[in-house]
N, C-alpha and C positions, 0 to 999 in steps of 0.2 A: 337251655335248647338251642339248637345248632340249628338251621333250617336245612332243611332237603335241597331248597331251591336254589340251583347253580345260572348264574349271569353268562347267558349265552355267549360264546368267544366274537359273535358277528352279529351288529342289528343291518338291518334290511330298509331303506326309501324307497320309496318309489316316487319317484316324479311323474307327472299326470299331465295330459295337455286334453283339450278337449276338442273332440273331432265333430269340424262342424259339416253341413245343417245338424240341429239338433234333432238328437234322437237316434244320431248315427253311433252312442256311444263314446268312448275315452280310450286314449292309447294309454299306455302307461309304460316306461323304461324302469328294471330294478336297477338298484346299484346295492354293495354291500361292503360297510365300511367296519375295519376290524377294531375290534374295545382294545383298550392302552389307555394310556394316560391321554388327558387334556390335547397336549401341544398334538400327537397324532389325530386324533377325532378332528381337530383343528386344521390339522394337515389337510387329511384327505376331505372334508365338506371344500374347504377354499378350492381344492381341486374343479370345482363341479361350477365357479361363481365365476365371473369374467376375470381376464389376468388383472385389472384393474380393479378398484372397488369405488364404482362411483359413489357421489352422494344424492343423488334425489332420486326418486322412485321412476321417472321415464324412464333413462338413462339404465337403471338396473335390472327394471323390469323387462325391456328391450332385450339384453343382452342375455339375459335366463333364458324365454323364450328361443331363441336365435337354439343356443346349446341343447335345449328339451324336446326342441322338435323336430331334431334333426332324424328321430324313427321314419317320421310322415314321407320325408323324400325318398323312403327307399324304393319302392314303385318306379321311380324312374330309372333307375339304376337299373331294374328286371328289366324282362320280360311283358310286365304291362300292357293291358289293348291301352289304346290313346284316350279315350272315354275317361278309363282310372284315374290315366294322369292329368286330365283336365280336373277333372274332380280333385286330386288333389293337391293340384296346385292351387284353387280357389280357396280349397278347404285349409292349407296354411296359409294362405295370403290373411284371410281373413280372421286365422288367429292369433295372426301377428297385430292386425288392425286392433283385436279386442287387446291382448295385453300394452299395445302401447297405451290407448285410450284408458286402461286402468291406471297406469302410471301416470298418466296425467292428471288424472281424478285424486292422485296420492301426495301430486307434486306441490312443493310449499309455495312454490314463487310462481309468476307466469314465462318468469328466463327459465324453468326447471321445463316446462312445457313443448311439446312438440307440438306444431301446427298444422301440419300436414300429415294426420296420422296415414293418408293411402299411401305417401310419398316415401315414407320412410321404412313402412311395410315394402313398396317397390325395393328399395333400395337395398331390403336385409335379404330379399326374396331373390335377387340377383347372386349378393354375395353367398348364398345357398347355393347358387348354380338350381333352383330349383322354378324356373321360368321356363318352362316345358319345353320350348322351341326356341329359347334362347336367341329372339332377334329374327328369327326363319321366317322366310316370306312364302306366302301364299296364294296361288291364285283359282280363284274358285272354292272350292270343300277345303274347309281347316279338319285334320285327324282330329276325332275326339268331341269334336261339340255339333252341339244338335240344334235344330230348328227350335224355338221356344225358349232357349238357356237365357236363365235373367242373369245381368252383371248388375251389382249396387255400386261397383263405384266405377270411375273411366278405365283407372290403370288395368282392372281384368283385365279388359278387352287386349290390350297388349300383352300381358303376361299368357293369355291362351293362343297367342297369334290369330288373334281375330280382325283386330286395328291398331295399328301400330302405334300412329300421333297422337299427343297426348290433350291436343288441343284444337286440331286444325281436321274438320269433318271430312276430309277428305282424302284416303291412303291411296298411293301410286306407284308405280315403281317402270321402268323401262327395259321394253320389249320389242324386238327387231328396230332398234334406230330412236322409238316413239315412247314416251311416255304412255302408259293408258294408266286409268283408275281399277283400282281392285277391293276398294271398303266404303260406304261412307255412313258417317252417324247423323239423322234425320233427325227434328225436331221441330214440333208441330207451334213451334215459337214461328217458322218460317219458312217452314214446307209443309205441304200440302200430304197429309197421311189418311186420308181420310179412308182410302181403299186398300186391302190386304195384296190388290195383284199391282197396284199402279202407286209409284211415287214421283210425284214431280217435286223434284229438288233445286235450293236456292243455292246458287254458287256461293265460290268463299272472296271474301272481300266486302268491305266495309259494311258488315253484319252482327249484329249483338247478339249473341245465341244462349239460350239459356241465361239470361240476366247478366251477360258478359256487358264490360264496357266496350263501345265502340269508338275506336279513334279516328275512322276514315270516314264516318258516315255519308261526307256529303263527298265523297268522292265514287267516280265510277269504277265499276267492276274489271279485271285485266284477265285477258283469255291467257294468263301464265298457269305454271304449278299447276297445280289439282285441277282448276277449271280449263286448262288446255286437256292433262288426262283424260277427263270425261270427254270431253269432245273427239278425240284421238277414239275412244272406244265405241264411239256411233258408228264410228265404219269397220272397227276389229269385232262387234259383238261378244267379246270375252265374256266370263261371269262377273258381277260385283257383286259382293256383301254388303247385304244391310241391315242395319244395326236402328233400331228406332229407339228413340226416348222416350220414355210412358212415365205420367204422374202416377199419384202414389201416392196414398194417407197412410203409407204403412212407415210406422217407425220401430225397429227393430234391436233393441237395446240387447242381445247378444250377438247381432251383427254387425252392432257400430255403428248401424249408418243410420241417420236424420234426413235424407237429402231428399226431397219431393219430386226427387225423379229416377226410374233406374232405366238399365238399358236392354233390348230383350233383341237375342237374333231372329229374325226373321226369312234369312235364305237367300236365296242365289238372282242376282235379275238381271236385264242387259240394259246399256240406255240407248233405247230408241231413236231420240233427237234430243236436239241441244238451240234453242231461240234464245234472242234478247227481250227484255221486258225492261219495265220501269221502275225504281222502287221510291224510297224517300227523297223527299227534295227534286223528284223529275230522273234522278240517276240512273245511267245504266245499269243491269244485271244482266245476270244469265240464268236460265231454267234449265232444266235436263229433264224427261221425260223418262223412269223406270218401267221397264214389265217385269213382272216376277215368270222367271220360268217355269215352266209348265213337270209336273209329275213330285211335285216336294210337297210334303206333309203340311196343309191348312193352317194356318193363325190359329190360335185358340181365341183369342180377346177379338176377331173379328167374326165370331159363328151366331 
């Protein structure tokens, strides 16, 4: 008996990448591979894989997600709103983090594992030219970023143009010959964040923020760089973006974060005053009083 079933001329495959946050669905790109002998099919499949065949899972998975998430970056090339572009940037970054983390779990040895998942994802994001503003500097409002937006990795602040330094708490720029502050990342470890409308920010130097190592805790703070920028902003009264580090007990395996802290954007403030104080061992520190600009949406967690 001869079967009436005819083998299709083409085979269809779908490459699916989860879209974050959860509940938003998935994105899939379909490819069609011609039927033929084994060599032809293998060649077509290999065309989807990295140019080199990595031996360990972490590198292989990273390469695959880069190739398969290019569709997500399509909004960056069109006329999508800044809000959509910010959302897609974060979605893509977190998808990369998850894929790299999955590769780490499958890696056979510690040498194959990537220690900083977020740094590797950031490197890939820049290679894809999917960091939304490409390092562009903003004074005041960042298009597409809204008050209350939450970030799970410090590098996400850089990716959307909110705060550029990966470690320093003060971001600054030169304006009319003087440097001024444009954003700060505050922490409960060192700063007074009890009020939504006011922030007492401790200057840079000699402080171990968020459990970091303090190499100069016995030295006085100096009125240079970020500290000088904050003092200059007292006279200029330019808007300064405030991102507050907030403690959390949430562990989200889908977002691949087990940090005890998240970053929340609280809006625009002005630096009202700068004064000296005394820190550990009586050393000199600078304190800056920031006031929130009126007319902005309220900060939900202070209600």
